[in-house]
C-alpha positions as CSV (number, residue, x, y, z in Angstrom):
1,M,13.8,19.5,20.6
2,G,14.3,16.7,18.3
3,V,17.2,15.2,16.9
4,E,18.2,14.7,13.2
5,V,18.1,11.1,12.2
6,V,20.4,10.0,9.3
7,V,20.2,6.9,7.0
8,E,22.8,5.9,4.6
9,D,22.4,3.1,2.3
10,L,20.0,0.9,4.3
11,A,19.1,-2.4,3.4
12,K,16.8,-5.1,4.9
13,S,15.5,-8.6,3.9
14,F,14.0,-11.6,5.0
15,G,15.6,-14.6,3.9
16,K,16.1,-14.4,0.0
17,Q,13.5,-11.9,0.0
18,L,14.5,-8.0,-0.4
19,I,12.1,-5.8,1.6
20,W,14.2,-2.5,0.3
21,G,17.6,-1.6,-0.5
22,D,19.7,1.6,-0.7
23,V,17.6,3.8,1.3
24,T,19.1,7.1,2.1
25,L,17.5,10.0,3.8
26,A,17.9,12.6,6.9
27,L,14.8,13.3,9.1
28,P,15.2,17.0,9.9
29,A,15.3,17.5,13.7
30,G,12.1,19.0,14.9
31,E,10.3,18.5,11.7
32,I,7.3,15.9,10.7
33,S,8.0,13.5,8.2
34,V,5.5,10.9,6.5
35,M,6.6,7.7,4.9
36,L,4.3,6.3,2.1
37,G,4.0,3.3,0.2
38,P,1.7,0.6,-1.3
39,S,0.9,-2.2,0.9
40,G,3.7,-4.5,1.6
41,T,6.6,-2.4,0.8
42,G,7.9,-2.4,4.3
43,K,7.3,1.0,5.8
44,S,6.7,-0.8,9.2
45,V,9.9,-2.7,8.8
46,F,11.3,0.5,8.1
47,L,10.1,2.0,11.6
48,K,11.2,-1.1,13.5
49,T,14.7,-0.8,11.9
50,L,14.9,3.0,13.0
51,I,14.4,1.7,16.4
52,G,16.5,-1.3,16.6
53,L,14.0,-4.0,16.8
54,L,15.2,-5.1,13.4
55,K,19.0,-5.3,12.3
56,P,19.6,-4.0,8.7
57,D,21.5,-6.3,6.5
58,K,23.7,-3.1,5.5
59,G,23.8,0.5,5.9
60,H,24.0,2.9,8.8
61,I,21.3,4.8,11.0
62,F,23.2,7.6,12.8
63,I,21.4,9.5,16.1
64,E,23.8,11.8,17.9
65,G,26.6,10.5,16.3
66,V,25.5,6.7,17.5
67,D,25.3,4.4,14.6
68,I,22.5,2.1,15.8
69,A,22.8,-0.1,13.1
70,T,26.1,-1.4,14.5
71,C,26.6,-0.3,18.0
72,K,26.8,-2.3,21.3
73,E,23.6,-3.4,22.8
74,K,24.0,-1.0,25.7
75,D,24.5,1.9,23.6
76,L,21.3,1.3,21.7
77,Y,19.4,0.7,24.9
78,E,20.8,4.6,25.7
79,I,19.4,5.6,22.2
80,R,16.1,4.2,22.5
81,K,15.2,6.4,25.5
82,L,15.2,9.2,22.8
83,F,12.3,7.3,21.3
84,G,8.6,7.2,21.5
85,V,6.5,4.8,19.5
86,L,2.9,4.7,18.8
87,F,2.0,1.3,17.3
88,Q,-0.7,0.7,14.9
89,D,-3.2,-0.8,17.4
90,G,-2.1,1.4,20.3
91,A,-0.6,-1.9,21.8
92,M,-2.7,-1.4,25.0
93,F,-2.4,-4.1,27.9
94,G,-5.8,-5.2,28.2
95,S,-6.2,-5.9,31.8
96,M,-4.9,-2.5,32.8
97,D,-6.6,0.8,32.7
98,L,-5.4,3.5,30.9
99,Y,-3.6,5.5,33.7
100,D,-1.8,2.2,34.1
101,N,-0.9,1.7,30.5
102,V,0.2,5.4,30.4
103,A,2.6,5.0,33.4
104,F,4.1,1.5,32.6
105,P,7.2,3.3,30.6
106,L,8.0,5.6,33.9
107,R,7.6,2.4,36.2
108,E,9.9,0.4,34.1
109,H,12.5,3.0,33.0
110,T,12.6,5.5,35.9
111,N,13.1,6.0,39.3
112,K,10.2,8.6,40.0
113,S,7.8,8.6,42.8
114,E,4.2,7.4,42.3
115,S,3.3,11.4,42.9
116,D,5.9,12.3,40.1
117,I,4.3,9.5,37.9
118,R,0.7,10.8,38.5
119,Q,1.7,14.3,37.4
120,I,3.1,13.3,34.5
121,V,0.5,10.8,33.5
122,M,-2.2,13.0,34.1
123,E,-0.4,15.8,32.2
124,K,0.0,13.7,28.9
125,M,-3.5,12.2,29.2
126,E,-4.8,15.8,29.1
127,L,-2.4,16.8,26.4
128,V,-4.2,14.2,24.1
129,G,-7.7,14.9,25.2
130,L,-8.2,11.8,27.6
131,A,-8.7,13.7,31.3
132,G,-11.1,11.9,33.1
133,A,-10.7,8.4,31.0
134,E,-7.9,7.1,33.1
135,K,-9.9,4.5,34.8
136,K,-11.1,3.1,31.8
137,L,-10.0,-0.2,30.3
138,P,-8.8,-0.2,26.4
139,G,-11.6,-2.4,25.6
140,E,-14.2,0.0,27.0
141,I,-13.2,2.8,24.6
142,S,-13.0,3.4,20.9
143,G,-10.2,2.7,18.4
144,G,-9.5,6.6,18.4
145,M,-9.2,6.6,22.1
146,R,-7.1,3.7,22.2
147,K,-4.5,5.4,19.8
148,R,-4.5,8.6,21.8
149,A,-4.0,6.7,24.9
150,G,-0.9,4.9,22.8
151,L,0.1,8.3,22.1
152,A,0.1,9.5,25.6
153,R,2.3,6.3,26.7
154,A,4.6,7.4,23.7
155,L,4.9,10.9,25.2
156,V,5.9,10.3,29.1
157,L,9.4,9.7,28.7
158,D,9.4,13.2,26.8
159,P,10.9,11.6,23.5
160,E,12.9,13.5,20.9
161,I,11.6,11.3,18.3
162,L,8.4,10.3,17.6
163,L,7.8,7.1,15.5
164,I,4.0,6.8,14.6
165,D,2.6,3.6,12.7
166,E,-0.7,3.9,10.5
167,P,-2.3,6.4,13.2
168,D,-5.3,6.6,10.8
169,S,-5.8,2.6,10.6
170,G,-9.1,1.6,11.6
171,L,-10.3,5.3,11.9
172,D,-13.1,7.2,10.2
173,P,-12.3,10.4,8.3
174,V,-13.4,12.8,11.0
175,R,-11.3,10.9,13.6
176,T,-8.3,11.0,11.4
177,A,-8.6,14.7,11.0
178,Y,-8.7,15.1,14.7
179,I,-5.7,12.9,15.2
180,N,-3.9,14.8,12.6
181,Q,-4.5,18.1,14.1
182,L,-3.2,16.6,17.3
183,F,-0.1,15.5,15.8
184,I,0.6,19.3,14.6
185,D,-0.5,20.8,17.7
186,L,2.2,18.2,19.6
187,N,4.8,19.0,17.4
188,A,4.2,22.9,18.0
189,Q,4.6,22.1,21.8
190,I,7.4,19.6,22.0
191,D,9.3,20.1,19.0
192,A,10.0,16.6,18.3
193,T,11.3,14.7,15.3
194,F,8.1,12.9,13.9
195,L,7.8,10.2,11.5
196,I,4.4,8.9,10.4
197,V,4.0,5.9,8.5
198,T,0.4,6.0,6.4
199,H,-1.1,5.7,3.2
200,D,-3.9,8.0,4.0
201,I,-3.8,10.7,1.2
202,N,-5.2,13.6,3.6
203,T,-2.6,13.0,6.1
204,A,0.2,13.0,3.4
205,R,-0.8,16.1,1.6
206,T,-1.5,18.4,4.7
207,I,0.4,17.5,7.8
208,P,4.0,16.8,6.8
209,D,7.2,19.0,6.3
210,N,8.6,16.2,4.4
211,I,7.3,13.0,2.4
212,G,8.7,10.0,1.3
213,L,7.9,7.0,-0.9
214,L,8.9,3.5,-0.6
215,Y,8.1,1.7,-4.1
216,H,9.4,-1.5,-5.8
217,K,11.9,-2.2,-2.9
218,H,13.7,1.4,-3.0
219,L,12.9,4.9,-1.8
220,A,11.3,6.5,-4.9
221,M,11.7,10.0,-3.5
222,F,12.2,11.8,-0.1
223,G,12.0,15.8,0.5
224,P,10.1,18.7,1.1
225,R,6.2,18.2,0.9
226,E,5.9,20.8,-2.0
227,M,8.5,18.9,-3.9
228,L,6.6,15.8,-4.2
229,L,3.2,17.4,-4.2
230,S,4.5,18.9,-7.5
231,S,6.4,16.3,-8.8
232,E,5.3,14.7,-12.3
233,E,7.5,11.5,-11.4
234,P,5.0,8.9,-12.5
235,V,5.0,6.9,-9.4
236,V,5.0,9.7,-7.2
237,A,2.4,11.5,-9.0
238,Q,0.0,8.5,-9.3
239,F,0.3,7.6,-5.7
240,L,0.2,10.9,-4.0
241,N,-2.8,11.8,-6.2
242,A,-4.7,8.5,-5.9
243,Q,-4.9,7.9,-9.7
244,R,-5.3,4.4,-11.6
245,V,-3.2,5.7,-14.5
246,G,0.6,5.0,-13.7
247,P,3.2,2.3,-13.0
248,I,1.8,1.2,-9.7
249,G,-1.0,-1.9,-10.1
250,M,-3.1,-4.1,-7.9
251,S,0.0,-6.3,-7.4
252,E,2.5,-3.4,-6.7
253,E,3.9,-2.9,-10.1
254,K,2.0,-3.3,-13.4
255,D,3.0,-5.8,-16.1
256,A,3.6,-5.0,-19.5
257,A,0.3,-5.8,-20.9
258,E,-1.1,-3.2,-18.4
259,L,1.3,-0.4,-19.2
260,A,0.8,-1.0,-23.1
261,S,-3.2,-0.6,-22.7
262,E,-2.5,2.7,-21.1
263,A,0.1,4.0,-23.3
264,H,-2.3,6.0,-25.1
265,L,-3.6,7.8,-21.5
266,D,-1.9,10.8,-20.3
267,M,-1.6,11.0,-16.4
268,P,-4.2,13.3,-15.1
269,P,-2.8,16.8,-14.2
270,L,-1.8,17.4,-10.7
271,P,-4.5,18.8,-8.3
272,A,-3.6,22.0,-6.3
273,I,-1.4,21.7,-3.3
274,P,-3.4,22.4,-0.2
275,R,-2.1,24.6,2.7
276,Q,-0.2,22.9,5.5
277,L,-2.2,22.3,8.6
278,E,-1.4,24.9,11.2
279,P,-1.6,24.5,15.2
280,S,-5.0,25.1,16.9
281,D,-3.8,28.2,18.5
282,G,-2.9,29.6,15.0
283,R,1.1,30.3,16.0
284,P,3.6,28.7,13.2
285,R,5.5,25.7,14.1
286,R,9.2,26.3,14.3
287,S,9.6,24.2,11.5
288,Q,6.9,25.4,9.3
289,R,7.7,27.0,6.1
290,P,5.4,29.8,4.2
291,A,3.1,28.4,1.7
292,G,4.6,27.9,-1.5
293,E,8.3,29.0,-0.4
294,W,9.8,25.7,-1.7
295,C,8.3,26.0,-5.1
296,R,9.3,29.8,-5.6
297,E,12.9,29.0,-4.2
298,N,13.2,26.2,-6.9
299,G,11.5,27.8,-9.6
300,V,8.6,25.2,-9.5
301,V,5.1,26.6,-10.7
302,P,2.7,24.7,-8.7
303,P,-0.7,23.3,-10.0
304,P,-3.4,26.1,-10.6
305,G,-5.0,27.0,-7.2
306,S,-2.4,26.0,-5.0
307,F,-2.2,27.4,-1.4
308,A,-5.7,28.7,-1.6
309,S,-7.4,28.6,1.9
310,D,-10.4,26.6,0.1
311,T,-8.2,24.1,-1.9
312,P,-9.5,20.9,-1.1
313,V,-7.2,18.7,0.9
314,A,-7.4,15.4,-0.9
315,P,-7.7,15.2,-4.8
316,A,-10.9,14.2,-6.5
317,G,-11.9,10.7,-6.2
318,A,-9.1,10.1,-3.6
319,E,-10.1,7.7,-0.8
320,V,-9.4,9.0,2.6
321,S,-11.2,6.4,4.9
């Protein structure tokens, strides 16, 4: 089962440039969370900070009682064994076939025999739909297959926390839909804590149990999926519904003149909230809540048409590529 990740008052800068500050959230154990934000808001920096590749300027990251922002290197090394990471481009070794790429962490971090390694590698490759492709080189396969190979490699040490950076980058909408379903199925099987960084609207609206939004150097909001998809907070509503009207502009934040020109415009109505994707076998995940439960518990009236089986996954006009 996955473990909880607790982030308190986290801040990161490069030189005098603040990337984000005062970030506080908890990634619930075994749940899927998505982190969104306009380009350049430090989403990938946040992932690298969570795993200890970057040190924050201040704040804490607690995993199983260990603050990885301040712990000793040997303790950080042990905590990192809980993580699996799918990098944006798959990060495959070009001279190795897929089998050796996936086997690499097992050979580096365990004393398992080659027969045990083979059993694990073949199991994980079958899990991500790559059985039979183990002898192919990364340059011989599609971008989607490379991402699935990277995912198999991230899974071989049976991680309790899975960090996934822009899994839809470079993929067409059909292959993005396939890999999103794969994440749901994997979470149902391994019950790990997932954090997916993306700005794909389909992914954000249908995959996660929780959504976070980084904007203007801070965490604008983090919470259950239905909370953000029903929010009328301007930044959240604009981004999650792919609208031009709102505070976000081409250069992240609109200037006073741009905002003044929109003063007479109302924010478009919120689109219906789609149902969350379910595992392929139809059985609910442990962390999956009944459709509309958060809205009912908190007295929130969802947009008309929400949770219907035929609700579009993306609002009209949203870019999903």
